[in-house]
C-alpha positions in Angstrom: 15.9 0.4 -6.8 17.1 -2.9 -8.7 18.4 -3.4 -12.3 17.8 -0.6 -14.5 17.3 1.8 -11.7 21.0 1.0 -10.5 22.4 1.2 -14.0 22.2 -2.8 -14.0 22.4 -3.0 -17.9 25.5 -3.6 -19.9 26.3 -0.2 -21.7 29.1 1.4 -23.6 30.7 4.4 -22.5 29.9 8.1 -23.8 32.1 11.2 -24.2 29.6 14.0 -23.5 31.4 17.0 -21.8 31.0 17.4 -17.9 30.4 21.2 -18.3 27.6 20.4 -21.0 26.2 17.9 -18.6 26.1 20.1 -15.5 24.6 22.8 -17.4 21.8 20.6 -18.6 21.2 19.1 -15.0 20.7 22.9 -14.0 18.3 23.8 -16.6 16.2 20.8 -16.5 16.3 21.3 -12.7 15.0 24.6 -12.9 12.3 23.5 -15.3 11.1 21.0 -13.0 11.1 23.2 -9.7 9.9 26.5 -10.9 6.3 25.7 -11.1 6.5 24.2 -7.5 5.8 26.4 -4.8 7.1 23.0 -0.9 7.4 19.6 0.6 6.6 16.4 -0.9 7.8 13.1 -0.1 10.4 11.3 -2.6 12.7 8.6 -1.2 11.7 5.0 -0.3 9.7 3.6 -1.4 10.3 5.9 -4.5 12.9 5.8 -7.3 13.5 9.9 -7.0 14.5 11.5 -3.9 13.7 15.1 -2.2 15.7 17.5 -0.1 14.3 16.2 3.2 16.9 15.0 5.8 16.5 12.9 9.1 17.3 15.8 11.2 20.6 16.5 13.5 21.6 13.2 14.9 18.9 11.2 14.0 18.3 7.9 11.8 16.1 7.0 8.8 16.6 3.2 8.0 14.5 1.3 5.3 14.6 -2.4 4.6 12.8 -3.1 1.6 12.1 -5.8 -0.8 12.3 -4.5 -4.4 11.4 -5.8 -7.6 10.9 -5.0 -11.5 10.0 -7.7 -13.9 8.9 -8.3 -17.6 8.2 -11.2 -19.6 12.0 -11.3 -20.6 13.5 -11.4 -17.0 13.6 -9.3 -13.7 15.6 -8.0 -11.1 15.3 -7.9 -7.4 16.8 -6.7 -4.0 15.7 -8.8 -1.3 16.5 -7.0 1.1 17.9 -3.7 0.4 19.1 -2.0 3.2 19.0 1.6 3.4 20.8 3.8 6.2 20.6 7.4 6.5 22.1 9.7 9.2 21.4 13.4 9.8 24.5 15.8 10.4 22.8 19.1 11.6 19.2 19.8 9.9 20.8 20.3 6.3 23.0 17.3 5.9 22.3 13.6 5.2 24.7 10.8 5.1 23.6 7.5 3.2 24.9 4.0 3.0 22.8 1.4 1.0 23.8 -2.2 0.2 21.3 -5.0 -1.4 21.3 -8.4 -2.0 20.7 -8.6 -5.7 18.9 -11.3 -7.7 19.0 -11.3 -11.5 16.4 -13.6 -13.3 16.5 -14.5 -17.0 13.4 -15.7 -18.8 12.7 -16.5 -22.4 14.7 -19.6 -23.1 17.2 -21.1 -20.8 16.0 -19.6 -17.7 18.1 -19.1 -14.8 18.3 -17.2 -11.6 21.6 -15.8 -10.0 22.0 -13.8 -6.5 24.9 -12.2 -4.6 25.5 -9.1 -2.8 25.0 -5.9 -4.8 27.0 -2.8 -5.1 27.4 -0.3 -2.3 26.0 3.0 -2.8 27.3 6.0 -0.6 25.9 9.5 -0.5 25.9 12.9 0.9 22.8 15.3 0.7 23.1 18.7 1.3 19.8 21.3 1.1 21.4 24.4 0.2 18.2 26.4 -0.2 14.8 26.5 1.8 12.0 29.0 2.2 9.7 29.2 5.3 6.1 30.1 5.7 5.7 33.4 7.5 2.5 32.4 9.3 2.1 28.5 9.3 4.0 26.6 12.1 4.3 22.6 12.2 5.1 20.9 15.4 6.9 24.2 17.0 8.6 25.1 13.5 7.6 27.4 10.7 6.8 25.3 7.6 9.4 25.1 5.0 7.5 26.3 1.9 10.2 25.3 -0.7 13.5 23.8 -0.6 16.4 22.4 -3.0 19.3 20.0 -2.5 22.1 18.3 -4.1 22.8 14.8 -3.5 26.2 13.5 -5.1 26.3 9.3 -4.7 29.0 6.9 -5.3 28.2 3.2 -6.4 31.1 1.2 -5.5 31.9 -2.6 -6.1 32.4 -4.9 -3.3 34.9 -7.8 -3.0 32.6 -10.3 -4.5 32.1 -12.2 -7.6 28.7 -10.3 -8.3 30.2 -8.4 -11.2 31.8 -11.2 -13.0 28.9 -13.4 -12.5 27.0 -10.6 -14.5 24.6 -9.9 -11.4 25.3 -6.4 -11.2 27.1 -3.5 -13.3 31.0 -2.6 -12.9 31.6 0.2 -10.8 32.8 2.8 -9.7 29.9 4.9 -10.9 28.6 8.4 -10.0 25.3 10.0 -9.6 24.9 13.7 -9.6 21.3 15.0 -8.9 19.4 17.9 -7.7 16.2 17.8 -5.9 13.3 20.4 -5.1 10.1 19.9 -3.1 7.1 22.1 -2.5 3.5 22.5 -1.0 0.5 24.1 -2.8 -2.5 24.0 -0.5 -3.2 20.4 0.1 -0.9 19.0 -2.7 2.7 18.0 -2.0 5.2 18.2 -5.0 8.9 17.0 -5.5 11.2 16.8 -8.3 14.5 15.1 -9.1 16.9 15.5 -12.0 20.4 14.0 -12.4 23.0 12.3 -14.4 24.8 8.9 -13.9 28.4 9.0 -14.8 29.5 5.6 -15.3 31.9 3.7 -17.3 33.7 0.3 -18.0 31.1 -0.5 -20.7 28.2 1.0 -18.9 26.6 4.0 -21.0 25.9 7.2 -19.0 22.2 8.0 -18.1 19.9 10.8 -17.2 17.3 10.5 -14.4 13.9 12.4 -13.8 11.4 12.0 -11.4 8.2 13.9 -10.1 6.1 12.9 -7.2 2.8 14.2 -6.3 0.3 13.5 -3.6 -1.0 14.2 0.0 -0.3 13.7 3.5 -3.3 12.7 5.5 -4.1 12.8 9.3 -1.5 10.8 11.5 1.2 11.1 8.9 -0.5 8.7 6.6 0.8 9.6 3.2 -0.3 8.6 -0.5 1.6 9.7 -3.9 2.1 9.3 -7.6 5.3 9.1 -9.1 6.2 9.5 -12.8 10.2 8.3 -13.0 12.1 8.2 -16.3 15.6 7.2 -17.2 17.2 7.1 -20.5 20.8 6.1 -21.4 23.3 8.3 -23.3 25.1 6.2 -25.7 28.5 7.5 -27.8 27.6 5.5 -31.0 25.3 6.8 -33.6 22.7 4.3 -34.6 22.9 2.4 -31.2 19.4 2.5 -29.6 19.2 4.2 -25.9 17.4 1.9 -23.6 14.8 3.9 -21.6 12.7 3.0 -18.5 9.6 5.2 -18.0 7.3 4.1 -15.1 4.2 5.6 -13.2 3.9 4.3 -9.9 1.5 4.7 -6.6 2.8 4.2 -3.1 2.9 5.8 0.4 3.6 5.5 4.0 1.4 4.3 7.2 2.8 4.6 10.9 2.4 1.2 12.5 3.2 2.3 16.0 1.8 5.0 18.3 5.2 6.9 18.4 5.1 6.7 14.6 8.8 5.8 14.4 7.9 2.5 12.3 5.9 3.0 9.0 5.1 0.5 6.2 6.0 1.8 3.0 5.2 0.3 -0.4 4.9 1.1 -3.9 3.6 -0.4 -7.0 3.8 0.5 -10.6 3.7 -0.5 -14.1 5.9 0.5 -17.4 4.3 3.1 -19.6 5.8 1.5 -22.8 5.4 -2.4 -23.8 8.4 -4.4 -22.9 10.6 -5.5 -25.6 14.1 -7.5 -25.2 15.8 -4.4 -26.6 14.0 -1.3 -24.9 14.7 -2.1 -21.4 11.1 -1.5 -19.9 9.9 -3.0 -17.0 6.4 -4.8 -17.1 6.1 -3.9 -13.4 7.8 -2.5 -10.4 7.2 -2.7 -6.8 8.5 -2.1 -3.2 7.5 -3.2 0.1 9.2 -2.4 3.3 9.7 -1.0 6.9 11.0 2.4 7.7 12.5 3.4 11.0 12.8 6.9 12.3 14.7 8.0 15.4 12.2 11.0 15.5 8.6 10.6 13.9 9.1 13.4 11.5 10.8 12.9 8.0 10.8 16.8 7.2 13.2 19.2 8.9 13.9 22.8 8.5 15.7 25.4 10.5 15.5 29.0 10.7 18.6 29.8 9.1 
């Protein structure tokens, strides 16, 4: 996602201990995942992710137009190219690159555009529990799963950082994901920590997605997403973004390999020049799957 989703605001470094941070991640993840009992759908068009992978030797490619805006400015990724490949049924490799646009409003308005930072990731689904009775497409349904998804944000050899379009890199994101299914309701949760630097504060991310998959793989979900900076200096306000969005996926061909994906939402707190809240957020794009399913389990 653009702007604040991608550590897009200038920040100051902090010095929280790594061990303390990892402990908080584990505790928060357990809090999010314990009430869940197996398979909701994070990932594009949503801000948070889930443990699902494309499947062995399969691709998931998302091309989206993403934006967030308030009375004071906006950031956009048009397009955002997100390429994912499955290595076995539990591992996913990721590469993402946007064309970033930064809009300044309220005063001398102007627009800057340039290549964004690259995002590389490796997702590993380290746990899953299968249904003993329910089958789906010849496989036992996965009732609960959990994954870790380290991601690295890297600068490209462009002038986008110098021009203030994107934040300095490298940065590192360490999240945990879990998903589950309770009757007709699908749930997923993600919690993670951005390790930043070079004047960019670290930040916590948290997301919950809930909804339903209808016939013919049509999906509709609500997402509550929160990101909060962690600043080192006392008395310095932490920028925070909390949004509520609704979105889903709809197959647009008979093989269900192409899907329209979209999400729209709004900030839950009124935007001011100081608090980093967006007025609205949006994602519209196309998803390509080399196999029609997004959820893959195994019998191990």
